C-alpha positions as CSV (number, residue, x, y, z in Angstrom):
1,X,42.0,6.9,18.5
2,X,42.7,10.9,18.2
3,X,43.7,11.3,21.4
4,X,46.4,8.5,20.7
5,X,47.0,10.5,17.4
6,X,48.0,13.7,19.5
7,X,50.2,11.8,21.7
8,X,52.5,10.5,19.0
9,X,52.0,13.9,17.4
10,X,53.7,15.3,20.6
11,X,56.4,12.7,20.7
12,X,57.3,13.3,16.8
13,X,57.8,16.8,17.8
14,X,59.6,16.4,21.1
15,X,61.8,13.9,19.3
16,X,62.4,16.1,16.5
17,X,63.5,18.9,18.7
18,X,65.7,16.4,20.6
19,X,67.5,15.3,17.5
20,X,67.9,19.1,16.5
21,X,69.6,20.4,19.6
22,X,71.2,17.3,20.3
23,X,72.6,16.4,16.8
24,X,71.6,12.8,17.3
25,X,70.2,10.5,14.3
26,X,67.8,8.5,16.9
27,X,65.7,11.7,17.8
28,X,65.0,12.6,14.2
29,X,64.2,8.6,13.7
30,X,61.6,8.4,16.4
31,X,60.5,11.5,15.2
32,X,59.8,10.9,11.7
33,X,58.1,7.1,13.1
34,X,56.0,9.0,15.7
35,X,55.0,11.7,12.9
36,X,53.6,8.8,10.4
37,X,52.2,7.0,13.1
38,X,50.3,10.1,14.6
39,X,49.0,10.5,10.7
40,X,48.0,7.2,10.1
41,X,45.7,7.6,13.3
42,X,44.2,10.8,12.4
43,X,43.2,9.3,8.9
44,X,41.7,6.4,10.5
45,X,40.0,8.9,13.2
46,X,38.5,10.8,10.6
47,X,37.6,8.0,7.9
48,X,34.2,5.7,8.0
49,X,32.5,3.9,5.8
50,X,29.0,3.1,5.9
51,X,26.6,0.0,4.3
52,X,23.3,0.3,3.0
53,X,20.8,0.3,5.4
54,X,22.8,1.9,8.0
55,X,22.7,5.2,9.7
56,X,25.1,7.3,11.8
57,X,24.6,10.0,14.2
58,X,27.3,11.9,14.4
59,X,28.0,13.4,17.9
60,X,30.9,16.0,19.3
61,X,33.0,15.3,22.1
62,X,30.7,18.2,24.1
63,X,27.7,15.8,23.3
64,X,26.2,17.8,20.6
65,X,25.0,16.3,17.3
66,X,26.8,17.5,14.7
67,X,25.0,15.4,11.8
68,X,22.9,12.4,10.8
69,X,24.4,10.4,7.8
70,X,22.1,7.9,6.1
71,X,24.7,7.4,2.8
72,X,26.0,4.5,2.0
73,X,29.9,4.5,0.8
74,X,33.1,6.2,2.5
75,X,32.8,9.3,4.2
76,X,34.9,11.5,6.4
77,X,34.5,13.2,9.9
78,X,36.1,15.8,12.5
79,X,38.8,13.9,14.5
80,X,36.8,14.7,17.7
81,X,33.3,13.5,16.3
82,X,32.0,10.0,17.7
83,X,29.4,8.0,15.1
84,X,26.8,6.1,17.1
85,X,25.5,3.3,14.6
86,X,21.8,2.4,13.7
87,X,20.4,-0.5,11.6
88,X,17.7,0.9,9.7
89,X,16.4,-1.6,7.1
90,X,14.8,-5.2,7.4
91,X,15.5,-5.5,11.2
92,X,13.9,-8.8,12.7
93,X,12.2,-9.1,16.2
94,X,11.1,-12.3,16.9
95,X,9.1,-13.8,19.8
96,X,8.9,-17.9,19.7
97,X,8.6,-20.8,21.6
98,X,12.1,-21.7,22.2
99,X,12.8,-18.3,23.6
100,X,10.7,-15.4,24.9
101,X,7.0,-15.7,23.9
102,X,3.9,-13.7,24.5
103,X,1.4,-14.9,27.0
104,X,-2.0,-13.4,26.4
105,X,-5.7,-13.8,28.0
106,X,-8.6,-14.0,25.1
107,X,-12.1,-12.7,25.1
108,X,-13.3,-15.9,27.2
109,X,-10.7,-15.7,29.7
110,X,-8.5,-18.5,28.6
111,X,-4.7,-18.1,28.6
112,X,-2.4,-19.1,26.0
113,X,0.5,-18.1,24.4
114,X,1.7,-16.7,20.7
115,X,4.7,-17.0,18.6
116,X,5.1,-13.7,16.5
117,X,7.7,-12.5,14.1
118,X,7.8,-8.7,13.0
119,X,9.9,-7.5,10.6
120,X,10.3,-3.5,10.3
121,X,12.4,-0.4,9.5
122,X,13.4,2.7,10.4
123,X,12.8,5.9,8.3
124,X,16.0,7.6,7.8
125,X,14.6,10.9,9.0
126,X,13.6,9.9,12.4
127,X,17.2,8.7,13.4
128,X,18.1,12.1,15.1
129,X,14.8,12.0,17.0
130,X,15.2,8.3,17.9
131,X,18.8,8.9,19.2
132,X,17.8,12.1,21.3
133,X,15.0,10.1,23.2
134,X,16.8,6.5,23.5
135,X,20.7,7.2,22.8
136,X,21.9,3.7,21.4
137,X,19.7,1.5,19.2
138,X,19.5,-1.3,22.0
139,X,18.0,0.8,24.4
140,X,15.3,2.1,21.7
141,X,14.6,-1.7,20.8
142,X,14.4,-2.8,24.4
143,X,11.9,0.2,25.2
144,X,10.0,0.8,22.0
145,X,10.0,-2.4,19.7
146,X,10.3,-5.2,22.1
147,X,7.8,-3.6,24.8
148,X,5.2,-2.9,21.8
149,X,5.7,-6.4,20.3
150,X,4.8,-7.8,23.6
151,X,1.8,-5.5,24.7
152,X,-0.1,-5.1,21.3
153,X,-0.6,-9.0,20.5
154,X,-1.7,-9.3,23.8
155,X,-4.5,-6.4,23.3
156,X,-5.4,-8.1,20.4
157,X,-5.8,-11.3,21.5
158,X,-8.3,-10.2,24.1
159,X,-10.6,-9.1,21.4
160,X,-11.1,-12.4,20.2
161,X,-12.9,-15.6,21.7
162,X,-10.8,-19.3,22.0
163,X,-12.8,-20.6,19.0
164,X,-12.0,-17.4,16.8
165,X,-8.2,-17.1,17.5
166,X,-7.6,-20.6,16.7
167,X,-9.6,-20.7,13.4
168,X,-8.8,-16.9,12.4
169,X,-4.9,-16.4,12.5
170,X,-5.0,-14.2,9.5
171,X,-7.2,-11.8,10.7
172,X,-5.7,-11.6,14.0
173,X,-2.1,-11.4,12.3
174,X,-3.5,-8.4,9.9
175,X,-5.2,-6.8,13.4
176,X,-1.4,-7.0,14.8
177,X,-0.3,-5.5,12.2
178,X,-2.6,-2.4,11.8
179,X,-2.4,-1.7,15.7
180,X,1.8,-1.8,15.2
181,X,1.4,0.5,12.5
182,X,-0.8,3.0,14.1
183,X,1.8,2.8,17.1
184,X,5.0,3.4,15.4
185,X,3.8,5.6,12.6
186,X,4.6,9.1,14.8
187,X,7.8,7.1,15.8
188,X,8.9,6.6,12.0
189,X,9.0,3.0,12.2
190,X,7.6,1.2,9.2
191,X,6.1,-2.0,9.3
192,X,7.2,-4.5,6.7
193,X,5.7,-7.6,7.7
194,X,4.1,-9.4,10.6
195,X,3.9,-13.2,10.9
196,X,1.7,-14.9,13.4
197,X,3.7,-18.2,13.6
198,X,1.5,-20.3,16.2
199,X,-1.2,-20.0,18.5
200,X,-0.8,-22.3,21.8
201,X,-3.4,-23.2,24.4
202,X,-3.1,-26.6,26.8
203,X,-3.9,-29.8,25.4
204,X,-7.7,-29.6,27.0
205,X,-8.4,-26.5,25.3
206,X,-7.3,-27.8,21.9
207,X,-9.7,-31.1,22.4
208,X,-12.5,-28.8,23.4
209,X,-11.7,-26.6,19.9
210,X,-11.6,-29.6,17.8
211,X,-14.9,-30.9,19.2
212,X,-16.5,-27.6,18.3
213,X,-15.2,-27.3,14.9
214,X,-16.5,-31.0,14.1
215,X,-19.8,-29.8,15.4
216,X,-19.9,-26.4,13.2
217,X,-18.9,-28.8,10.5
218,X,-22.1,-31.4,11.2
219,X,-24.5,-28.2,11.4
220,X,-23.1,-26.9,8.3
221,X,-23.3,-30.3,6.4
222,X,-27.3,-30.6,8.1
223,X,-28.1,-27.0,6.8
224,X,-26.7,-27.7,3.3
225,X,-28.5,-30.9,3.2
226,X,-31.8,-29.2,4.2
227,X,-31.2,-26.5,1.7
228,X,-30.9,-28.9,-0.9
229,X,-34.0,-30.9,-0.2
230,X,-35.8,-27.5,0.1
231,X,-34.4,-26.5,-3.6
232,X,-35.6,-30.1,-5.0
233,X,-39.1,-29.7,-3.3
234,X,-39.4,-26.6,-5.0
235,X,-38.2,-27.7,-8.5
236,X,-41.0,-30.7,-8.4
237,X,-43.7,-27.8,-7.2
238,X,-42.5,-25.8,-10.4
239,X,-42.4,-28.9,-12.6
240,X,-46.2,-30.1,-11.2
241,X,-47.7,-26.6,-11.8
242,X,-46.3,-26.6,-15.0
243,X,-47.4,-29.6,-16.0
244,X,-51.0,-28.3,-14.4
245,X,-50.7,-25.3,-16.4
246,X,-50.5,-26.9,-19.5
247,X,-53.4,-29.6,-19.3
248,X,-55.2,-26.4,-18.0
249,X,-54.4,-24.5,-21.5
250,X,-54.9,-28.0,-23.8
251,X,-58.2,-28.4,-22.1
252,X,-59.3,-25.0,-22.5
253,X,-58.6,-25.2,-26.3
254,X,-60.5,-28.7,-27.1
255,X,-63.8,-27.5,-28.6
256,X,-66.5,-29.6,-30.1
257,X,-65.0,-28.6,-33.3
258,X,-61.7,-29.5,-32.5
259,X,-62.3,-32.9,-30.8
260,X,-64.6,-33.9,-34.0
261,X,-61.8,-32.8,-36.4
262,X,-59.1,-34.7,-34.7
263,X,-61.3,-37.9,-34.3
264,X,-61.8,-37.6,-38.3
265,X,-58.2,-37.0,-38.4
266,X,-57.7,-40.3,-36.4
267,X,-59.7,-42.2,-38.7
268,X,-58.4,-41.2,-42.0
269,X,-54.9,-42.1,-40.7
270,X,-56.2,-45.5,-39.8
271,X,-57.8,-46.1,-43.2
272,X,-61.1,-46.8,-41.0
273,X,-64.9,-46.4,-42.2
274,X,-67.5,-45.9,-39.6
275,X,-71.1,-46.8,-40.2
276,X,-73.6,-44.1,-38.3
277,X,-76.0,-45.8,-36.4
278,X,-78.9,-47.0,-38.2
279,X,-77.1,-47.6,-41.7
280,X,-75.7,-50.7,-42.7
281,X,-72.5,-51.8,-44.3
282,X,-73.5,-50.9,-47.6
283,X,-75.1,-47.8,-47.7
284,X,-78.5,-48.9,-47.5
285,X,-81.8,-47.9,-45.4
286,X,-83.2,-50.6,-43.3
287,X,-86.8,-51.8,-44.4
288,X,-86.2,-50.3,-48.0
289,X,-85.7,-52.6,-50.8
């Protein structure tokens, strides 16, 4: 646009000179119109506006980086300075079944596919380094973001067995996130979120997984029943021991004197009179009148 503005500026100067020397109004009119167009084009060449979450690398016509602008709102630049746009906030990279997906081989040697969505941002201070290494954002996304999102989940999945992958998706997702954060930290890429959408195996593998899950459930149920029976038996042993201890203490406390006293107490409560052997009910001694 700056080149076109210069061309119109030259036309304006030539037309005005023609109008001066030829004393014609056409020259003046063409010159004024060209000058107005040239000014407008110069303004548009120097003005740009930036939305939140955007960054611009300002590059001179010689290829040198003039500045990196990460502030939002309107700004001005030199007319011969180009801008290279970068989106630095809430960028989405998705590998799902109806598009590109990630094929892996787990610890058991079984092949499967996984769907994953990664949300990331770029630190503003890293934009210049990323431009120097990868030039455009598209090139950076292809060589870094997409490449790492393909390779790292593959490596993480290789540390899990088939059964663990299918039953521990949240843990696998956290391991992928940690590995991405470690890989991208030096590049100034911030991992905002990692969502492991689905892990897909063949129908045969899934059937074996369901059988293994049922077997695991049966084992856990049997173990719970066994533990419950052990607890019940222990409780019965404790109860029997407590009763035995109580009886032992009671037997040890029943001396002849205590037994005689309890015997008399029972008789008194029942209003009974017991005649000792050798005595009559009237209290006379046999053989005595």
